[in-house]
HTML snippet that shows the backbone in 3Dmol.js (N, CA, C, O; Angstrom):
<script src="https://3Dmol.org/build/3Dmol-min.js"></script>
<div id="view" style="width:600px;height:400px;position:relative"></div>
<script>
const pdb = `
ATOM      1  N   MET A   1      17.096  76.934  29.690  1.00  0.00           N
ATOM      2  CA  MET A   1      18.158  76.483  30.591  1.00  0.00           C
ATOM      3  C   MET A   1      18.790  75.267  29.927  1.00  0.00           C
ATOM      4  O   MET A   1      18.107  74.359  29.454  1.00  0.00           O
ATOM      5  N   GLN A   2      20.088  75.286  29.911  1.00  0.00           N
ATOM      6  CA  GLN A   2      20.821  74.125  29.332  1.00  0.00           C
ATOM      7  C   GLN A   2      20.964  72.970  30.425  1.00  0.00           C
ATOM      8  O   GLN A   2      20.430  73.019  31.533  1.00  0.00           O
ATOM      9  N   LEU A   3      21.703  71.999  29.988  1.00  0.00           N
ATOM     10  CA  LEU A   3      21.890  70.871  30.948  1.00  0.00           C
ATOM     11  C   LEU A   3      22.516  71.288  32.334  1.00  0.00           C
ATOM     12  O   LEU A   3      22.084  70.848  33.399  1.00  0.00           O
ATOM     13  N   LEU A   4      23.514  72.127  32.240  1.00  0.00           N
ATOM     14  CA  LEU A   4      24.131  72.625  33.415  1.00  0.00           C
ATOM     15  C   LEU A   4      23.738  74.192  33.599  1.00  0.00           C
ATOM     16  O   LEU A   4      24.158  75.054  32.827  1.00  0.00           O
ATOM     17  N   PRO A   5      22.974  74.443  34.591  1.00  0.00           N
ATOM     18  CA  PRO A   5      22.489  75.819  34.881  1.00  0.00           C
ATOM     19  C   PRO A   5      23.694  76.750  35.168  1.00  0.00           C
ATOM     20  O   PRO A   5      24.688  76.335  35.763  1.00  0.00           O
ATOM     21  N   THR A   6      23.571  78.020  34.726  1.00  0.00           N
ATOM     22  CA  THR A   6      24.596  78.982  35.084  1.00  0.00           C
ATOM     23  C   THR A   6      24.399  79.532  36.499  1.00  0.00           C
ATOM     24  O   THR A   6      23.343  79.371  37.111  1.00  0.00           O
ATOM     25  N   GLU A   7      25.413  80.163  36.978  1.00  0.00           N
ATOM     26  CA  GLU A   7      25.329  80.752  38.389  1.00  0.00           C
ATOM     27  C   GLU A   7      24.177  81.612  38.449  1.00  0.00           C
ATOM     28  O   GLU A   7      23.452  81.542  39.442  1.00  0.00           O
ATOM     29  N   GLU A   8      23.891  82.480  37.443  1.00  0.00           N
ATOM     30  CA  GLU A   8      22.808  83.493  37.518  1.00  0.00           C
ATOM     31  C   GLU A   8      21.471  82.717  37.539  1.00  0.00           C
ATOM     32  O   GLU A   8      20.555  83.122  38.256  1.00  0.00           O
ATOM     33  N   GLU A   9      21.334  81.613  36.774  1.00  0.00           N
ATOM     34  CA  GLU A   9      20.028  80.944  36.758  1.00  0.00           C
ATOM     35  C   GLU A   9      19.861  80.255  38.159  1.00  0.00           C
ATOM     36  O   GLU A   9      18.731  80.181  38.640  1.00  0.00           O
ATOM     37  N   ILE A  10      20.909  79.767  38.808  1.00  0.00           N
ATOM     38  CA  ILE A  10      20.706  79.194  40.132  1.00  0.00           C
ATOM     39  C   ILE A  10      20.267  80.152  41.124  1.00  0.00           C
ATOM     40  O   ILE A  10      19.320  79.899  41.869  1.00  0.00           O
ATOM     41  N   VAL A  11      20.971  81.342  41.174  1.00  0.00           N
ATOM     42  CA  VAL A  11      20.564  82.312  42.036  1.00  0.00           C
ATOM     43  C   VAL A  11      19.165  82.894  41.787  1.00  0.00           C
ATOM     44  O   VAL A  11      18.487  83.305  42.729  1.00  0.00           O
ATOM     45  N   GLU A  12      18.742  82.928  40.537  1.00  0.00           N
ATOM     46  CA  GLU A  12      17.364  83.372  40.212  1.00  0.00           C
ATOM     47  C   GLU A  12      16.391  82.402  40.826  1.00  0.00           C
ATOM     48  O   GLU A  12      15.417  82.773  41.482  1.00  0.00           O
ATOM     49  N   LEU A  13      16.696  81.129  40.583  1.00  0.00           N
ATOM     50  CA  LEU A  13      15.827  79.994  41.090  1.00  0.00           C
ATOM     51  C   LEU A  13      15.683  80.133  42.647  1.00  0.00           C
ATOM     52  O   LEU A  13      14.580  80.067  43.188  1.00  0.00           O
ATOM     53  N   LEU A  14      16.791  80.318  43.307  1.00  0.00           N
ATOM     54  CA  LEU A  14      16.793  80.391  44.717  1.00  0.00           C
ATOM     55  C   LEU A  14      15.965  81.644  45.182  1.00  0.00           C
ATOM     56  O   LEU A  14      15.210  81.561  46.150  1.00  0.00           O
ATOM     57  N   ARG A  15      16.115  82.731  44.512  1.00  0.00           N
ATOM     58  CA  ARG A  15      15.346  83.883  44.904  1.00  0.00           C
ATOM     59  C   ARG A  15      13.815  83.745  44.582  1.00  0.00           C
ATOM     60  O   ARG A  15      12.958  84.201  45.339  1.00  0.00           O
ATOM     61  N   GLU A  16      13.549  83.144  43.512  1.00  0.00           N
ATOM     62  CA  GLU A  16      12.105  82.990  43.106  1.00  0.00           C
ATOM     63  C   GLU A  16      11.359  82.138  44.078  1.00  0.00           C
ATOM     64  O   GLU A  16      10.189  82.374  44.377  1.00  0.00           O
ATOM     65  N   THR A  17      12.069  81.115  44.582  1.00  0.00           N
ATOM     66  CA  THR A  17      11.349  80.112  45.628  1.00  0.00           C
ATOM     67  C   THR A  17      11.357  80.673  47.022  1.00  0.00           C
ATOM     68  O   THR A  17      10.707  80.127  47.913  1.00  0.00           O
ATOM     69  N   GLY A  18      12.109  81.798  47.240  1.00  0.00           N
ATOM     70  CA  GLY A  18      12.273  82.326  48.577  1.00  0.00           C
ATOM     71  C   GLY A  18      13.349  81.672  49.462  1.00  0.00           C
ATOM     72  O   GLY A  18      13.443  81.894  50.669  1.00  0.00           O
ATOM     73  N   ALA A  19      14.160  80.843  48.763  1.00  0.00           N
ATOM     74  CA  ALA A  19      15.172  80.057  49.509  1.00  0.00           C
ATOM     75  C   ALA A  19      16.417  80.990  49.859  1.00  0.00           C
ATOM     76  O   ALA A  19      17.086  80.805  50.876  1.00  0.00           O
ATOM     77  N   LEU A  20      16.676  82.002  48.944  1.00  0.00           N
ATOM     78  CA  LEU A  20      17.684  82.927  49.190  1.00  0.00           C
ATOM     79  C   LEU A  20      17.091  84.227  49.621  1.00  0.00           C
ATOM     80  O   LEU A  20      16.381  84.869  48.847  1.00  0.00           O
ATOM     81  N   ARG A  21      17.374  84.658  50.893  1.00  0.00           N
ATOM     82  CA  ARG A  21      16.733  85.803  51.435  1.00  0.00           C
ATOM     83  C   ARG A  21      17.834  86.836  51.809  1.00  0.00           C
ATOM     84  O   ARG A  21      18.912  86.475  52.281  1.00  0.00           O
ATOM     85  N   THR A  22      17.529  88.082  51.587  1.00  0.00           N
ATOM     86  CA  THR A  22      18.445  89.132  52.056  1.00  0.00           C
ATOM     87  C   THR A  22      17.766  89.888  53.264  1.00  0.00           C
ATOM     88  O   THR A  22      16.549  90.045  53.354  1.00  0.00           O
ATOM     89  N   GLY A  23      18.645  90.318  54.138  1.00  0.00           N
ATOM     90  CA  GLY A  23      18.133  90.993  55.346  1.00  0.00           C
ATOM     91  C   GLY A  23      19.266  90.934  56.444  1.00  0.00           C
ATOM     92  O   GLY A  23      20.458  90.816  56.161  1.00  0.00           O
ATOM     93  N   ASN A  24      18.799  91.022  57.640  1.00  0.00           N
ATOM     94  CA  ASN A  24      19.736  90.857  58.829  1.00  0.00           C
ATOM     95  C   ASN A  24      19.372  89.561  59.489  1.00  0.00           C
ATOM     96  O   ASN A  24      18.247  89.394  59.958  1.00  0.00           O
ATOM     97  N   PHE A  25      20.309  88.635  59.533  1.00  0.00           N
ATOM     98  CA  PHE A  25      20.065  87.305  60.114  1.00  0.00           C
ATOM     99  C   PHE A  25      21.066  87.056  61.223  1.00  0.00           C
ATOM    100  O   PHE A  25      22.224  87.456  61.105  1.00  0.00           O
ATOM    101  N   VAL A  26      20.637  86.382  62.336  1.00  0.00           N
ATOM    102  CA  VAL A  26      21.563  86.087  63.358  1.00  0.00           C
ATOM    103  C   VAL A  26      21.567  84.536  63.549  1.00  0.00           C
ATOM    104  O   VAL A  26      20.534  83.915  63.799  1.00  0.00           O
ATOM    105  N   TYR A  27      22.745  83.972  63.420  1.00  0.00           N
ATOM    106  CA  TYR A  27      22.899  82.449  63.556  1.00  0.00           C
ATOM    107  C   TYR A  27      22.926  82.153  65.092  1.00  0.00           C
ATOM    108  O   TYR A  27      23.223  83.005  65.930  1.00  0.00           O
ATOM    109  N   PRO A  28      22.603  80.932  65.360  1.00  0.00           N
ATOM    110  CA  PRO A  28      22.548  80.446  66.759  1.00  0.00           C
ATOM    111  C   PRO A  28      23.864  80.713  67.454  1.00  0.00           C
ATOM    112  O   PRO A  28      23.839  80.886  68.672  1.00  0.00           O
ATOM    113  N   ASP A  29      24.980  80.761  66.818  1.00  0.00           N
ATOM    114  CA  ASP A  29      26.289  81.046  67.468  1.00  0.00           C
ATOM    115  C   ASP A  29      26.514  82.499  67.776  1.00  0.00           C
ATOM    116  O   ASP A  29      27.494  82.877  68.418  1.00  0.00           O
ATOM    117  N   GLY A  30      25.585  83.313  67.306  1.00  0.00           N
ATOM    118  CA  GLY A  30      25.714  84.756  67.537  1.00  0.00           C
ATOM    119  C   GLY A  30      26.281  85.564  66.377  1.00  0.00           C
ATOM    120  O   GLY A  30      26.296  86.793  66.429  1.00  0.00           O
ATOM    121  N   SER A  31      26.746  84.889  65.335  1.00  0.00           N
ATOM    122  CA  SER A  31      27.275  85.543  64.149  1.00  0.00           C
ATOM    123  C   SER A  31      26.198  86.150  63.320  1.00  0.00           C
ATOM    124  O   SER A  31      25.066  85.673  63.396  1.00  0.00           O
ATOM    125  N   TYR A  32      26.455  87.199  62.503  1.00  0.00           N
ATOM    126  CA  TYR A  32      25.439  87.882  61.650  1.00  0.00           C
ATOM    127  C   TYR A  32      25.828  87.644  60.191  1.00  0.00           C
ATOM    128  O   TYR A  32      26.978  87.392  59.830  1.00  0.00           O
ATOM    129  N   THR A  33      24.760  87.746  59.378  1.00  0.00           N
ATOM    130  CA  THR A  33      24.869  87.723  57.912  1.00  0.00           C
ATOM    131  C   THR A  33      23.792  88.455  57.267  1.00  0.00           C
ATOM    132  O   THR A  33      22.738  88.676  57.863  1.00  0.00           O
ATOM    133  N   ASP A  34      24.023  88.864  56.004  1.00  0.00           N
ATOM    134  CA  ASP A  34      22.988  89.649  55.371  1.00  0.00           C
ATOM    135  C   ASP A  34      22.233  88.753  54.293  1.00  0.00           C
ATOM    136  O   ASP A  34      21.315  89.242  53.635  1.00  0.00           O
ATOM    137  N   GLU A  35      22.612  87.512  54.134  1.00  0.00           N
ATOM    138  CA  GLU A  35      21.932  86.540  53.342  1.00  0.00           C
ATOM    139  C   GLU A  35      21.631  85.277  54.050  1.00  0.00           C
ATOM    140  O   GLU A  35      22.385  84.878  54.937  1.00  0.00           O
ATOM    141  N   TYR A  36      20.555  84.619  53.700  1.00  0.00           N
ATOM    142  CA  TYR A  36      20.216  83.373  54.321  1.00  0.00           C
ATOM    143  C   TYR A  36      19.738  82.423  53.245  1.00  0.00           C
ATOM    144  O   TYR A  36      18.934  82.802  52.393  1.00  0.00           O
ATOM    145  N   LEU A  37      20.219  81.205  53.274  1.00  0.00           N
ATOM    146  CA  LEU A  37      19.843  80.172  52.350  1.00  0.00           C
ATOM    147  C   LEU A  37      19.061  79.092  52.956  1.00  0.00           C
ATOM    148  O   LEU A  37      19.619  78.267  53.679  1.00  0.00           O
ATOM    149  N   GLY A  38      17.798  79.042  52.708  1.00  0.00           N
ATOM    150  CA  GLY A  38      16.841  77.997  53.280  1.00  0.00           C
ATOM    151  C   GLY A  38      16.738  76.959  52.122  1.00  0.00           C
ATOM    152  O   GLY A  38      15.753  76.983  51.384  1.00  0.00           O
ATOM    153  N   LEU A  39      17.680  76.097  51.957  1.00  0.00           N
ATOM    154  CA  LEU A  39      17.683  75.108  50.972  1.00  0.00           C
ATOM    155  C   LEU A  39      16.513  74.167  50.877  1.00  0.00           C
ATOM    156  O   LEU A  39      16.186  73.681  49.795  1.00  0.00           O
ATOM    157  N   THR A  40      15.883  73.905  51.995  1.00  0.00           N
ATOM    158  CA  THR A  40      14.807  72.968  52.026  1.00  0.00           C
ATOM    159  C   THR A  40      13.581  73.620  51.267  1.00  0.00           C
ATOM    160  O   THR A  40      12.731  72.889  50.759  1.00  0.00           O
ATOM    161  N   LEU A  41      13.496  74.958  51.194  1.00  0.00           N
ATOM    162  CA  LEU A  41      12.362  75.563  50.419  1.00  0.00           C
ATOM    163  C   LEU A  41      12.504  75.227  48.934  1.00  0.00           C
ATOM    164  O   LEU A  41      11.520  74.871  48.285  1.00  0.00           O
ATOM    165  N   VAL A  42      13.658  75.331  48.420  1.00  0.00           N
ATOM    166  CA  VAL A  42      13.857  75.043  46.943  1.00  0.00           C
ATOM    167  C   VAL A  42      13.801  73.609  46.672  1.00  0.00           C
ATOM    168  O   VAL A  42      13.200  73.211  45.674  1.00  0.00           O
ATOM    169  N   MET A  43      14.418  72.738  47.536  1.00  0.00           N
ATOM    170  CA  MET A  43      14.425  71.378  47.315  1.00  0.00           C
ATOM    171  C   MET A  43      13.243  70.527  47.534  1.00  0.00           C
ATOM    172  O   MET A  43      13.263  69.309  47.362  1.00  0.00           O
ATOM    173  N   SER A  44      12.148  71.240  47.942  1.00  0.00           N
ATOM    174  CA  SER A  44      10.868  70.568  48.285  1.00  0.00           C
ATOM    175  C   SER A  44      10.054  70.342  46.990  1.00  0.00           C
ATOM    176  O   SER A  44       9.006  69.695  46.997  1.00  0.00           O
ATOM    177  N   TYR A  45      10.556  70.879  45.922  1.00  0.00           N
ATOM    178  CA  TYR A  45       9.969  70.723  44.528  1.00  0.00           C
ATOM    179  C   TYR A  45      10.779  69.875  43.740  1.00  0.00           C
ATOM    180  O   TYR A  45      11.976  70.152  43.676  1.00  0.00           O
ATOM    181  N   TYR A  46      10.316  68.818  43.081  1.00  0.00           N
ATOM    182  CA  TYR A  46      11.054  67.844  42.350  1.00  0.00           C
ATOM    183  C   TYR A  46      11.845  68.577  41.281  1.00  0.00           C
ATOM    184  O   TYR A  46      13.047  68.342  41.158  1.00  0.00           O
ATOM    185  N   LYS A  47      11.236  69.443  40.512  1.00  0.00           N
ATOM    186  CA  LYS A  47      11.863  70.081  39.351  1.00  0.00           C
ATOM    187  C   LYS A  47      13.070  70.811  39.825  1.00  0.00           C
ATOM    188  O   LYS A  47      14.145  70.691  39.236  1.00  0.00           O
ATOM    189  N   ASN A  48      12.918  71.593  40.912  1.00  0.00           N
ATOM    190  CA  ASN A  48      13.948  72.399  41.404  1.00  0.00           C
ATOM    191  C   ASN A  48      15.147  71.572  41.876  1.00  0.00           C
ATOM    192  O   ASN A  48      16.309  71.884  41.618  1.00  0.00           O
ATOM    193  N   ALA A  49      14.777  70.475  42.598  1.00  0.00           N
ATOM    194  CA  ALA A  49      15.725  69.522  43.190  1.00  0.00           C
ATOM    195  C   ALA A  49      16.554  68.964  42.009  1.00  0.00           C
ATOM    196  O   ALA A  49      17.782  68.892  42.070  1.00  0.00           O
ATOM    197  N   ASN A  50      15.877  68.596  40.993  1.00  0.00           N
ATOM    198  CA  ASN A  50      16.491  67.992  39.753  1.00  0.00           C
ATOM    199  C   ASN A  50      17.425  68.958  39.121  1.00  0.00           C
ATOM    200  O   ASN A  50      18.502  68.537  38.699  1.00  0.00           O
ATOM    201  N   ILE A  51      17.109  70.234  39.013  1.00  0.00           N
ATOM    202  CA  ILE A  51      18.004  71.266  38.435  1.00  0.00           C
ATOM    203  C   ILE A  51      19.191  71.449  39.222  1.00  0.00           C
ATOM    204  O   ILE A  51      20.304  71.517  38.702  1.00  0.00           O
ATOM    205  N   LEU A  52      18.969  71.541  40.599  1.00  0.00           N
ATOM    206  CA  LEU A  52      20.104  71.832  41.473  1.00  0.00           C
ATOM    207  C   LEU A  52      21.068  70.619  41.642  1.00  0.00           C
ATOM    208  O   LEU A  52      22.239  70.754  41.998  1.00  0.00           O
ATOM    209  N   SER A  53      20.481  69.422  41.358  1.00  0.00           N
ATOM    210  CA  SER A  53      21.353  68.237  41.609  1.00  0.00           C
ATOM    211  C   SER A  53      22.404  68.144  40.570  1.00  0.00           C
ATOM    212  O   SER A  53      23.398  67.452  40.792  1.00  0.00           O
ATOM    213  N   VAL A  54      22.264  68.793  39.438  1.00  0.00           N
ATOM    214  CA  VAL A  54      23.326  68.716  38.366  1.00  0.00           C
ATOM    215  C   VAL A  54      24.205  69.992  38.449  1.00  0.00           C
ATOM    216  O   VAL A  54      25.197  70.089  37.725  1.00  0.00           O
ATOM    217  N   ALA A  55      23.874  70.926  39.280  1.00  0.00           N
ATOM    218  CA  ALA A  55      24.675  72.213  39.321  1.00  0.00           C
ATOM    219  C   ALA A  55      25.917  72.046  40.165  1.00  0.00           C
ATOM    220  O   ALA A  55      26.693  72.990  40.314  1.00  0.00           O
TER     221      ALA A  55
END
`;
const viewer = $3Dmol.createViewer("view");
viewer.addModel(pdb, "pdb");
viewer.setStyle({}, {cartoon: {color: "spectrum"}});
viewer.zoomTo();
viewer.render();
</script>
């Protein structure tokens, strides 16, 4: 990984940590989506937070 991660590297990191999930999700306002981003899952590790802070 270089200084600035590529989009593919970021998506891979999000999927590896379980932060990017696919399925059927319902938001509190009633809208639906097929992807969910739980950013706190990936940001709870210093190395991952460091990588994403420059992206």
